[in-house]
Short mmCIF file of the C-alpha atoms (twelve columns), coordinates in Angstrom:
data_MODEL
# 
_entry.id   MODEL 
# 
loop_
_atom_site.group_PDB 
_atom_site.id 
_atom_site.type_symbol 
_atom_site.label_atom_id 
_atom_site.label_alt_id 
_atom_site.label_comp_id 
_atom_site.label_asym_id 
_atom_site.label_seq_id 
_atom_site.Cartn_x 
_atom_site.Cartn_y 
_atom_site.Cartn_z 
_atom_site.pdbx_PDB_model_num 
ATOM 1   C CA . MET A 1   128.996 135.557 61.988 1 
ATOM 2   C CA . ASN A 2   128.075 133.343 59.107 1 
ATOM 3   C CA . VAL A 3   130.221 129.883 59.522 1 
ATOM 4   C CA . LEU A 4   130.952 127.150 57.200 1 
ATOM 5   C CA . ILE A 5   131.613 123.823 59.119 1 
ATOM 6   C CA . VAL A 6   133.436 121.120 57.103 1 
ATOM 7   C CA . GLU A 7   133.483 118.217 59.375 1 
ATOM 8   C CA . ASP A 8   132.581 114.441 58.880 1 
ATOM 9   C CA . GLN A 9   132.186 113.563 62.127 1 
ATOM 10  C CA . HIS A 10  128.539 114.193 62.893 1 
ATOM 11  C CA . ASP A 11  128.495 114.701 66.462 1 
ATOM 12  C CA . ILE A 12  131.397 117.302 66.537 1 
ATOM 13  C CA . ALA A 13  129.622 119.194 63.709 1 
ATOM 14  C CA . ALA A 14  126.233 119.247 65.390 1 
ATOM 15  C CA . ASN A 15  127.902 120.508 68.655 1 
ATOM 16  C CA . ILE A 16  129.446 123.279 66.974 1 
ATOM 17  C CA . TRP A 17  126.428 124.138 64.868 1 
ATOM 18  C CA . ASP A 18  124.165 124.166 68.063 1 
ATOM 19  C CA . PHE A 19  126.550 126.087 69.995 1 
ATOM 20  C CA . LEU A 20  127.223 128.735 67.312 1 
ATOM 21  C CA . GLU A 21  123.402 129.254 66.576 1 
ATOM 22  C CA . ARG A 22  122.780 129.555 70.263 1 
ATOM 23  C CA . ARG A 23  125.316 132.449 70.425 1 
ATOM 24  C CA . GLY A 24  123.409 134.183 67.525 1 
ATOM 25  C CA . HIS A 25  125.519 132.977 64.671 1 
ATOM 26  C CA . ARG A 26  124.491 131.325 61.495 1 
ATOM 27  C CA . ALA A 27  125.920 127.909 60.352 1 
ATOM 28  C CA . ASP A 28  126.109 125.587 57.424 1 
ATOM 29  C CA . HIS A 29  127.533 122.277 57.339 1 
ATOM 30  C CA . ALA A 30  129.438 119.838 54.514 1 
ATOM 31  C CA . ALA A 31  130.320 116.159 55.820 1 
ATOM 32  C CA . ASP A 32  133.071 115.778 52.998 1 
ATOM 33  C CA . GLY A 33  135.934 117.878 51.430 1 
ATOM 34  C CA . ALA A 34  134.264 118.044 47.938 1 
ATOM 35  C CA . SER A 35  130.985 119.236 49.248 1 
ATOM 36  C CA . GLY A 36  132.966 121.762 51.559 1 
ATOM 37  C CA . LEU A 37  134.843 123.286 48.556 1 
ATOM 38  C CA . ALA A 38  131.787 123.733 46.403 1 
ATOM 39  C CA . ARG A 39  129.895 125.387 49.312 1 
ATOM 40  C CA . ALA A 40  132.862 127.467 50.343 1 
ATOM 41  C CA . MET A 41  133.306 128.817 46.687 1 
ATOM 42  C CA . ALA A 42  129.711 129.653 46.345 1 
ATOM 43  C CA . GLY A 43  128.758 130.877 49.678 1 
ATOM 44  C CA . GLN A 44  129.383 134.268 51.613 1 
ATOM 45  C CA . PHE A 45  130.830 132.953 54.736 1 
ATOM 46  C CA . ASP A 46  132.653 134.903 57.413 1 
ATOM 47  C CA . ALA A 47  134.852 132.021 58.525 1 
ATOM 48  C CA . ILE A 48  135.178 128.277 57.744 1 
ATOM 49  C CA . VAL A 49  135.914 125.673 60.412 1 
ATOM 50  C CA . LEU A 50  137.658 122.827 58.569 1 
ATOM 51  C CA . ASP A 51  138.499 119.573 59.682 1 
ATOM 52  C CA . LEU A 52  141.880 118.089 58.361 1 
ATOM 53  C CA . GLY A 53  140.884 114.480 57.760 1 
ATOM 54  C CA . LEU A 54  137.892 114.379 55.440 1 
ATOM 55  C CA . PRO A 55  136.463 111.880 52.885 1 
ATOM 56  C CA . ARG A 56  136.734 112.653 49.148 1 
ATOM 57  C CA . MET A 57  139.118 115.723 49.617 1 
ATOM 58  C CA . ASP A 58  141.255 116.402 52.671 1 
ATOM 59  C CA . GLY A 59  141.268 119.692 54.471 1 
ATOM 60  C CA . LEU A 60  144.791 120.335 53.301 1 
ATOM 61  C CA . GLU A 61  143.587 120.173 49.416 1 
ATOM 62  C CA . LEU A 62  140.537 122.108 50.325 1 
ATOM 63  C CA . CYS A 63  142.438 124.865 51.776 1 
ATOM 64  C CA . ARG A 64  145.078 125.040 48.978 1 
ATOM 65  C CA . ARG A 65  142.190 125.248 46.242 1 
ATOM 66  C CA . MET A 66  140.511 127.885 47.947 1 
ATOM 67  C CA . ARG A 67  143.669 130.090 48.082 1 
ATOM 68  C CA . GLU A 68  144.605 129.345 44.465 1 
ATOM 69  C CA . ALA A 69  141.232 130.555 43.406 1 
ATOM 70  C CA . GLY A 70  141.742 133.820 45.367 1 
ATOM 71  C CA . HIS A 71  139.260 133.189 48.239 1 
ATOM 72  C CA . GLY A 72  140.444 135.014 51.429 1 
ATOM 73  C CA . THR A 73  137.700 133.516 53.970 1 
ATOM 74  C CA . PRO A 74  139.434 133.066 57.098 1 
ATOM 75  C CA . ILE A 75  140.096 129.256 57.807 1 
ATOM 76  C CA . LEU A 76  140.386 127.758 61.251 1 
ATOM 77  C CA . MET A 77  141.506 123.949 60.973 1 
ATOM 78  C CA . LEU A 78  140.577 121.296 63.141 1 
ATOM 79  C CA . THR A 79  142.920 118.325 63.520 1 
ATOM 80  C CA . ALA A 80  143.870 115.376 65.827 1 
ATOM 81  C CA . ARG A 81  147.440 115.954 64.724 1 
ATOM 82  C CA . ASP A 82  149.511 118.101 67.012 1 
ATOM 83  C CA . THR A 83  153.040 118.088 65.743 1 
ATOM 84  C CA . LEU A 84  154.789 121.296 64.430 1 
ATOM 85  C CA . ASP A 85  155.205 119.742 60.908 1 
ATOM 86  C CA . ASP A 86  151.391 119.203 60.666 1 
ATOM 87  C CA . LYS A 87  150.614 122.593 61.882 1 
ATOM 88  C CA . LEU A 88  153.292 124.091 59.273 1 
ATOM 89  C CA . LYS A 89  151.743 122.148 56.605 1 
ATOM 90  C CA . GLY A 90  148.139 123.642 57.379 1 
ATOM 91  C CA . TYR A 91  149.690 127.357 57.414 1 
ATOM 92  C CA . ALA A 92  151.528 126.648 54.161 1 
ATOM 93  C CA . GLU A 93  148.360 125.903 52.595 1 
ATOM 94  C CA . GLY A 94  146.685 129.068 53.628 1 
ATOM 95  C CA . ALA A 95  144.969 128.155 56.946 1 
ATOM 96  C CA . ASP A 96  144.828 131.012 59.331 1 
ATOM 97  C CA . ASP A 97  144.563 129.255 62.772 1 
ATOM 98  C CA . TYR A 98  144.273 125.637 63.958 1 
ATOM 99  C CA . MET A 99  142.810 123.869 67.073 1 
ATOM 100 C CA . VAL A 100 143.699 120.445 68.111 1 
ATOM 101 C CA . LYS A 101 140.984 118.126 69.005 1 
ATOM 102 C CA . PRO A 102 139.425 117.850 71.599 1 
ATOM 103 C CA . PHE A 103 138.739 121.572 71.937 1 
ATOM 104 C CA . GLU A 104 136.499 124.156 74.009 1 
ATOM 105 C CA . LEU A 105 133.447 125.625 72.048 1 
ATOM 106 C CA . ARG A 106 134.081 128.889 73.748 1 
ATOM 107 C CA . GLU A 107 137.712 129.060 72.535 1 
ATOM 108 C CA . LEU A 108 136.336 128.212 69.214 1 
ATOM 109 C CA . GLU A 109 134.027 131.134 69.051 1 
ATOM 110 C CA . ALA A 110 136.601 133.614 70.338 1 
ATOM 111 C CA . ARG A 111 139.077 132.550 67.493 1 
ATOM 112 C CA . LEU A 112 136.490 132.760 65.124 1 
ATOM 113 C CA . ARG A 113 135.706 136.292 66.091 1 
ATOM 114 C CA . VAL A 114 139.219 137.475 66.035 1 
ATOM 115 C CA . LEU A 115 139.682 136.041 62.453 1 
ATOM 116 C CA . CYS A 116 136.545 137.796 61.286 1 
ATOM 117 C CA . ARG A 117 137.690 141.282 63.218 1 
ATOM 118 C CA . ASP A 118 140.991 141.036 61.407 1 
ATOM 119 C CA . ARG A 119 139.429 140.443 58.056 1 
ATOM 120 C CA . GLN A 120 137.244 143.526 58.259 1 
ATOM 121 C CA . ALA A 121 140.200 145.726 59.319 1 
ATOM 122 C CA . ALA A 122 141.718 148.123 56.824 1 
ATOM 123 C CA . THR A 123 145.400 148.666 57.402 1 
ATOM 124 C CA . LYS A 124 147.810 150.627 55.270 1 
ATOM 125 C CA . ALA A 125 151.065 149.229 53.997 1 
ATOM 126 C CA . ALA A 126 154.136 149.400 56.550 1 
ATOM 127 C CA . ALA A 127 157.744 148.996 55.785 1 
ATOM 128 C CA . TYR A 128 161.077 148.515 57.552 1 
ATOM 129 C CA . GLY A 129 164.377 147.904 56.133 1 
ATOM 130 C CA . PRO A 130 164.046 145.662 52.968 1 
ATOM 131 C CA . LEU A 131 160.631 144.660 54.279 1 
ATOM 132 C CA . ARG A 132 157.309 146.035 53.201 1 
ATOM 133 C CA . PHE A 133 153.775 144.538 53.926 1 
ATOM 134 C CA . ASP A 134 150.392 145.339 52.832 1 
ATOM 135 C CA . ALA A 135 147.525 144.231 55.306 1 
ATOM 136 C CA . ALA A 136 144.828 144.568 52.823 1 
ATOM 137 C CA . SER A 137 146.258 141.928 50.278 1 
ATOM 138 C CA . LEU A 138 148.159 140.080 53.026 1 
ATOM 139 C CA . LEU A 139 151.214 140.213 50.830 1 
ATOM 140 C CA . ALA A 140 154.695 141.172 52.147 1 
ATOM 141 C CA . TRP A 141 157.748 141.788 49.923 1 
ATOM 142 C CA . ARG A 142 161.512 141.407 50.914 1 
ATOM 143 C CA . ASP A 143 164.340 142.441 48.276 1 
ATOM 144 C CA . GLY A 144 161.614 142.436 45.549 1 
ATOM 145 C CA . LYS A 145 160.479 138.789 46.316 1 
ATOM 146 C CA . ARG A 146 156.584 138.731 46.654 1 
ATOM 147 C CA . ILE A 147 155.658 136.715 49.986 1 
ATOM 148 C CA . PRO A 148 151.876 135.627 50.620 1 
ATOM 149 C CA . LEU A 149 150.892 135.274 54.139 1 
ATOM 150 C CA . ASN A 150 147.987 133.923 56.090 1 
ATOM 151 C CA . ARG A 151 145.845 136.265 58.232 1 
ATOM 152 C CA . ASN A 152 147.745 135.348 61.531 1 
ATOM 153 C CA . GLN A 153 151.137 135.686 59.947 1 
ATOM 154 C CA . GLY A 154 150.014 138.975 58.371 1 
ATOM 155 C CA . ARG A 155 149.027 140.245 61.905 1 
ATOM 156 C CA . LEU A 156 152.120 139.378 63.681 1 
ATOM 157 C CA . LEU A 157 154.219 141.021 60.935 1 
ATOM 158 C CA . GLU A 158 151.972 144.071 61.159 1 
ATOM 159 C CA . LEU A 159 152.493 144.220 64.960 1 
ATOM 160 C CA . LEU A 160 156.341 143.836 64.466 1 
ATOM 161 C CA . LEU A 161 156.288 146.463 61.817 1 
ATOM 162 C CA . GLN A 162 154.541 148.897 64.100 1 
ATOM 163 C CA . ASP A 163 157.249 148.886 66.678 1 
ATOM 164 C CA . ALA A 164 160.395 148.122 64.681 1 
ATOM 165 C CA . PRO A 165 163.143 147.714 65.867 1 
ATOM 166 C CA . ARG A 166 161.732 147.736 69.402 1 
ATOM 167 C CA . ILE A 167 160.809 144.390 71.173 1 
ATOM 168 C CA . VAL A 168 157.027 143.419 70.939 1 
ATOM 169 C CA . SER A 169 156.102 141.482 73.875 1 
ATOM 170 C CA . HIS A 170 154.756 137.860 73.936 1 
ATOM 171 C CA . GLN A 171 151.379 139.190 75.658 1 
ATOM 172 C CA . ARG A 172 150.956 141.818 72.930 1 
ATOM 173 C CA . LEU A 173 151.584 139.439 70.049 1 
ATOM 174 C CA . ALA A 174 149.093 136.928 71.497 1 
ATOM 175 C CA . HIS A 175 146.356 139.643 72.154 1 
ATOM 176 C CA . GLY A 176 146.777 140.604 68.640 1 
ATOM 177 C CA . LEU A 177 146.004 137.094 67.427 1 
ATOM 178 C CA . TRP A 178 143.401 135.901 69.878 1 
ATOM 179 C CA . GLY A 179 142.269 138.855 71.763 1 
ATOM 180 C CA . ASP A 180 141.620 138.132 75.464 1 
ATOM 181 C CA . ALA A 181 141.153 134.378 74.746 1 
ATOM 182 C CA . PRO A 182 143.451 131.803 76.509 1 
ATOM 183 C CA . PHE A 183 146.684 131.096 74.782 1 
ATOM 184 C CA . ASP A 184 149.985 129.325 75.516 1 
ATOM 185 C CA . THR A 185 153.288 130.549 74.548 1 
ATOM 186 C CA . ALA A 186 154.096 127.323 72.485 1 
ATOM 187 C CA . ARG A 187 151.298 128.012 69.994 1 
ATOM 188 C CA . LEU A 188 152.389 131.675 69.697 1 
ATOM 189 C CA . HIS A 189 155.875 130.448 68.800 1 
ATOM 190 C CA . ASP A 190 154.276 127.971 65.997 1 
ATOM 191 C CA . HIS A 191 153.054 130.844 64.452 1 
ATOM 192 C CA . LEU A 192 156.216 132.905 64.891 1 
ATOM 193 C CA . TYR A 193 158.184 129.754 63.238 1 
ATOM 194 C CA . ALA A 194 156.006 129.771 60.381 1 
ATOM 195 C CA . LEU A 195 156.368 133.559 59.587 1 
ATOM 196 C CA . ARG A 196 160.116 133.307 60.064 1 
ATOM 197 C CA . ALA A 197 160.270 130.347 57.447 1 
ATOM 198 C CA . LEU A 198 158.589 132.727 55.084 1 
ATOM 199 C CA . ILE A 199 160.330 136.023 55.843 1 
ATOM 200 C CA . ASP A 200 163.905 135.073 56.958 1 
ATOM 201 C CA . LYS A 201 164.689 131.424 55.597 1 
ATOM 202 C CA . PRO A 202 165.125 132.339 51.698 1 
ATOM 203 C CA . PHE A 203 167.207 135.066 52.564 1 
ATOM 204 C CA . PRO A 204 171.114 135.179 53.920 1 
ATOM 205 C CA . THR A 205 170.248 137.464 57.017 1 
ATOM 206 C CA . ALA A 206 167.486 137.235 59.480 1 
ATOM 207 C CA . LEU A 207 165.161 140.164 60.267 1 
ATOM 208 C CA . ILE A 208 162.848 138.508 62.891 1 
ATOM 209 C CA . HIS A 209 164.527 137.704 66.202 1 
ATOM 210 C CA . SER A 210 163.362 136.115 69.353 1 
ATOM 211 C CA . VAL A 211 164.284 137.928 72.587 1 
ATOM 212 C CA . HIS A 212 164.347 135.106 75.060 1 
ATOM 213 C CA . GLY A 213 161.841 135.592 77.747 1 
ATOM 214 C CA . LEU A 214 160.496 138.926 76.328 1 
ATOM 215 C CA . GLY A 215 159.075 138.699 73.022 1 
ATOM 216 C CA . TYR A 216 160.110 139.211 69.304 1 
ATOM 217 C CA . ARG A 217 161.544 142.176 67.172 1 
ATOM 218 C CA . LEU A 218 162.322 143.157 63.670 1 
ATOM 219 C CA . LEU A 219 166.058 144.174 63.387 1 
ATOM 220 C CA . ALA A 220 167.654 145.259 60.199 1 
ATOM 221 C CA . ASP A 221 171.515 145.328 59.743 1 
ATOM 222 C CA . ASP A 222 171.394 149.457 59.774 1 
ATOM 223 C CA . ASP A 223 169.706 149.076 63.450 1 
ATOM 224 C CA . ALA A 224 171.825 146.158 64.894 1 
# 
């Protein structure tokens, strides 16, 4: 992988850089948001590790500008803020995943691999009920409304569409996002909460349903 690290704390950036290069990857570094945006726009990176609290331009603004410019490079956001609202703000601006500091470097690499793998996978459009999704563009449509998704939201929706209206287990959903990397159910629920806010909240009826203790499913009125 060719990874851009946008991080103002020199020791954290150096640790990530050294670890990735020892594992056979390439890395570049920017110490502030403005420089990071310029490098991200100009470079051909497979993924970006992006700190949230940056000088000159914060991580949310950088992420928003990249997505507005049409750049789909996967973004893994680093943050010391672990509240649900903070995570949802990152997803809303186009982040694909997040890690809360401190973190394990092996898990960071595993998550980057999953983001890069999903970007390379070409998948045909899928539909269920009033919902349609095109994985290549990461665009969903419901009742004619266009809904841009980030990469993790798209992957979750793709898995739900594949089995709709059957239940998709927590384990399968988590494996679809992170492969064999460790995960906690709360983090999976965060991603599903963000997806439901986009797919269901603007509409009178919900399509994505939680099945307590088992997983999630898509359920349209015709199948209820």
